[in-house]
N, C-alpha and C positions, 0 to 999 in steps of 0.2 A: 300832593293830598297831608294837612295839616293830622298827626297819629293818634286817635285813643285806644284807647283799648277794647275788649272781649273781657275783663278782666283780667287786673297786669297781672295774675298769679303764673298767670295762662303763657305769658312772655318776661316773665322778670329774671327769667335765664338769661335772658338776652341784655341786660343788665345788671349781673354779677351775682344775680342768685341761685343758688343750686336746685331747679325743679327738676330731675329729674324723677319718674317713676317709680321711685326704690321706699321703699316704707324702710325708712333709715335715716341716721344721724352719723356727723362724724364720732366716733370713737371716744372722745375728750367729754361729749357728753351723755354724764350718766344716765340719763331718762328721756323719755318723750317720743324720740324718734327711732321707731321699729318696726322689722315687718314683721307682715301679719303671717308669716311662712311661722310652722313650729311642727320640731320637731314629731309630736304626732301626728303616728297616719303614717309614717312613711311620707319620699317625697315622691308626688307627682307625676305623671308622664310631663315631660317636655317637648316643644315641639323643636322637630330640623331645622327649621326657618330660619335663617338667617341672614338681620333686615342690615343694613345700611346706611345711613342716612347723607348727604353733605346740603350743611355747613355743619357744623354738630354742635346739639345742644348746650347753650348759652352764648353762642356767636354773638362777635358787633362790627357791625363797619362791615358787615356785608354787601359785594356791589348790587350796584342794584340791577347789571345782568348775569348777578350768580357768582360760580354755577350753584346750584342747586338742584339733588338726584338723590333717586333716592335707589336700592339694588337690594335683592335677595336671593340666597343660595338655598338650598337645598329646598325649596319652595317654591312660591307659586303669590305675586300682590292678590290682595281680595279687593282692598280698595286704602287712597292713597288721601287725602285733605290738605291740603296749601288754602291758609286763610288769613290773611293778612286781619287788624286791629279791632277794623267796622262788622269782620265777621264775614266780608267781603270773600270770595272763593277764587282761586289765580287757576283758572282752567290747566289742563295739563293730560299725557297720557299715559295709558300704561302700552309695554314693548308687549304683540302679538307675540311672544314666548309668556308672559307675566314676568319676567326675572327685571323689568327695571321700568322706573318713569320720569317723566322729568315733564315740567313748566314748561305754558304754549307760553312767552314772551318776556317780559324785563318785568320784575319788578320795583315798587317806589320805593324813594328814597324815605331817610328819614322815621323804618314804617317800622313795630313789631310783626314779627308774622307768628305764626304756628302749623306745624306738621304736620299732621298725627297717618300712618300709618300699617295694614294691618294684613296681615302675611299666615300661608296654610302651607304645609306640609304633606307627602302624598297622605298620611292619614286623616291629613284634617284637622290638625291638632293646631290654634293658633299664633302667631305668634304677633306683639306689639308695639310699638316703638312711639316716643312722642317728643318732641324738639323744639325749642321755640327758640327764634334769632332777633336778630334786630339789621335792617339796614344801614347804609356810612348817611349821616349825618351832615347837610349842608357846612363846609367851614367856617368858621366864628359864628357861631350859631348853635341855640339850643334852645329844643320844644317837650315837655310832658306829655310822658304815657300815663292816663287816665281810668281807671274804676271808678264805678261798674257805666257797661255803654248806653252808647246813648238811646233812647229810647227803653230799657229794662225794667225788668218788673224781678225785687232784689227782698229777701230776707231783710228782718228787721235790724240784723247786725254788721249790716254792707257801709261802711266807713266808704269815704273819697277818698279814695290814695293819688297822686300822682309819684312819678317817676322820672326824673329829669335826666337828658340825653350829656348832660353836663355836670358838674359839679359846680354846685350853690355857694356861692361867696354872700349874695348880697338876700343874704334871706329876708329881710323887713321890705325890698321891697318887692321882689319877687311874689314871696305871701301878699304883700296889696295888690298885687293884679289878678292874682285868686278868689272868688267871693263863694261861698255853697251858705244857700239859702233854704229855708222849709216852708210849706205851708203844711196844714198852720206851724203858724210861727214858736222854734225855736233856736237857742242860741248855740250856733257851731264852730268850731273854734280848730286853729289850722297845730297841727303838731313835725316837725322836724325829727325824723329817726337821720342822722347822719346829713352827708351833704346832695345827693341825691333822689332824696324820698321824703315829701312832705302828706301826712294823712291828715283830714276832716271830721268829726265825728261829735252829738250833743254830749251833753253830761252821760243821758243811758238810750239804753237800744232808741229804736224809731217808734214810731206809732204806728200801728196799722196804716196804711189808704198814706202813708204822706208824701208829698210832690217837692222832690230835691232839683233845685239849679244850681249846676255846676255853671260859674262865666271864669274864663278864662281869657283874658286882657295880656297877655306876654309879647305883643307885639313889640318890641321899638325896646322895650324892657330889657337895661345891664343886668345881667346872672350871675358877671367873674368878669374881671379884670377882659376887655374885647371882646367878650361875647356876649349877644343881643337875642333877648325870643320873640318867636315869626309867628304865635297862633292866635287867633283870635278865635274864639270859639264860646257856643253855649252848650253844656250837654245836659237832660232832662230826666228820671226814673224815677218810678215808682218803689214804692216799700209795701210788700205785701203780706197776705196775712201772716203772724207771728206765732215762727215755730224756735222753740229752744228745746231741743234731748240736753236731758241729766244722764251721763252718766256715771254709776256710782261699779267702784271698780272694788269694793270689798262684797258686795251681794251680786256683783260680775251681770248689770241689768244700763239698760239702756229706756229711760221712757221719755218716747216725744208730747211732748203738751205743743196744740195750739190754740193761741187764744186763752193759757191757763190752763185746758179743760188735755186729760190724758186723753190721747191717742191709740197708743199702745205701748206694751212694754216688751222691749225682745231683748232677747238671750241675748252677752257678748263673752268673747273670750280678750281680755287687754294686756296691755305688756306685760310682761314678766317680773319676778322680783330682779333679773340681773340688767332687766333693758326697763325699766317702768313709763309708762306711758306720763307725758305731761299731763302738768292739772291746768286748770283754771277754765276759761273763757275760752270757745276758738271759732273761728267763723269757715265755712263749706267756699274754698274761692273758687272753686274747680270741681268739673266731673267728667266720669270716663266709664262708658259701658265697658271698656276692657282698655286693660295695658298696663306695663311690664316690669317687673319688679324685682332689681337686682342688687346685691350687697354689697359687689364690687362698686356701684360709684358712690357707696357711701361710706365706703370704708371699714368695711364688716366681711371683710372676704371672701370663699365664699359658703355662706354661709347658706344664700339659696339666693337663685335665680327665678322666678314664676312669670313666665312669658304672655298669660291670659287672666290676669284677674283681672275679677267680674264687680263691675256695682261700685271703682273708687270714686273716693269722695275726699281732696285733699284738704287737709286743717292747718297745716304748718305748709314753711317753702322746705322747709327741710325735711321735709319726706315723712311726715302723718297723712295719714288717712283713717276713715273710714272704709271698711271694707267689704267686698262680699269672700269665703274662703269657699272654696268647695273640698279643699287636700286633707281637711281634719276632719278625725271624727264630730259625730254630731253632741256629744258624749260632752264633748269639755265646753262647749256655750251657758255659761251661766255656772259650771265648778271650776272651771282653773281659768288665768291668764299668762295667757305661755307666748304670745307672738314677741317682736322685739317692738313694740309700741302702740303697734295699733291701735284700732280699736275694731275687729273683727266680726261680723256677722255668717249666718249660713250662707249656703248660697252651691247652688249647684253650679258644675264645667260646663263654660259657657254661657252661667247669668240666667236664672230662671227670673222672671216677673212674678211667680209667686214663692218665691220664697223671701226666707225674714231681709236680702240684703238688698231684695229687688223691690221687695216694698218699701225699702226707706230711699230706697235713692228714687225714687219713682214719686214720693213724698217728698220732696228734697227741694229746691231752689238753694242759688247761689246765693250770699247773703247771709244762710238759713246760720245756730248756735247752738253748736254743743257744748255742753259745760261738764267738763269731766273732774268728779273730787274723788280724794281718797287721801289713805294717812302717809302714804309715799309717794315719793316722783318732786321733781323741780316743779316751777310754774313756769308759765312757757312763756319765753320771752316774748315783750309786745310787738317785735320788729318782726318776729316768725314769723309772716302770713299777714291775713290778715288782723290781726290782732289786738290790738292799740285798749279792745277792754280792757284787759288786765295792769294798766294802769287808771289810780285813781283821778279823779277831777281835777285835781291841785296841780298833780305830778302831768299829767296834759295836757294842762294850760300853760305850765311853766315852759313847753314845748315847743312855745309861741313867740316869733321872732318880733311880734306885736304886744300880747297880752301879758307875755312872758318874761323881757326886758332878755 
């Protein structure tokens, strides 16, 4: 099976990005990636269940025969989902004692996978773990993992993003073998972010209802000395309604607009002065009903480890989310920015559909845009997540091997 993706952010860790669900970023970054956790209100109750997953998050060249396994101490597994880039689940079995899980059968080669496990301790407190990895690519070949997935409906900010399994030196040849067309027609141009990533977008956000076709004709195309492509594939997706939400860091509010009309204004708590939120246009690349956010995974020491963050929507590869916050007093929302960079919304433990976070989660699809505005903070790097909209059109087209020279 030639791989695509079910949203490349869900497995870009397998290609070298930090995608741990920890609302944080490298210490060297002064802003943008911050924990939704805040010291206000004291530490939340923590699940005693400790999950261990093999292979680790970001693993590459995993043999098709594995090993892949999940285990838990001081708890029992509630659910485990292992799926490939097309969204096809790999069957598996939880042991009778609820302490381990393993897949039934081999994995496919040259394929990205995501594994999501949820366990709970004796008190019913949940602990979640998300892992992305990719299986081994056949020798002397390359393939592209792509997003969005075939047949999907996405928001107006969703670019076409390709991740290659090998570093590409013959960029013009590879880019020429990839076409992205839109109906109604609009110019769509590629932009290289390094040797392994090629994104495509129009000058402005897609028009609602646009039908987009990605055509990969990479079979036998040279990508680097001694490496040729193996893919021939057509991917179709549809742009849904327009939803662009604006976060105002000064007023600590997020205004949600669909079709340009205000749907709702929500109170938020964003990055603190010590950890300001990234500024700019950010695209929702994936959604989790519940996930774990751990400061150790992003170089922030022991500041927080929240194993059951509800209603989490990823904005950057390095760890910025919009997510539910049940551990802080409701009074901080709309009044103070207290997080490590994330955009926090009021929520209940376990996640409530009636909460502001639950409402926004249900009204959001991947590809929706969140624009963060404020007086302080760094602009989000365009390659940090699906955020190439932060480059002007001349900058974008200059990054094409065909139009930019």
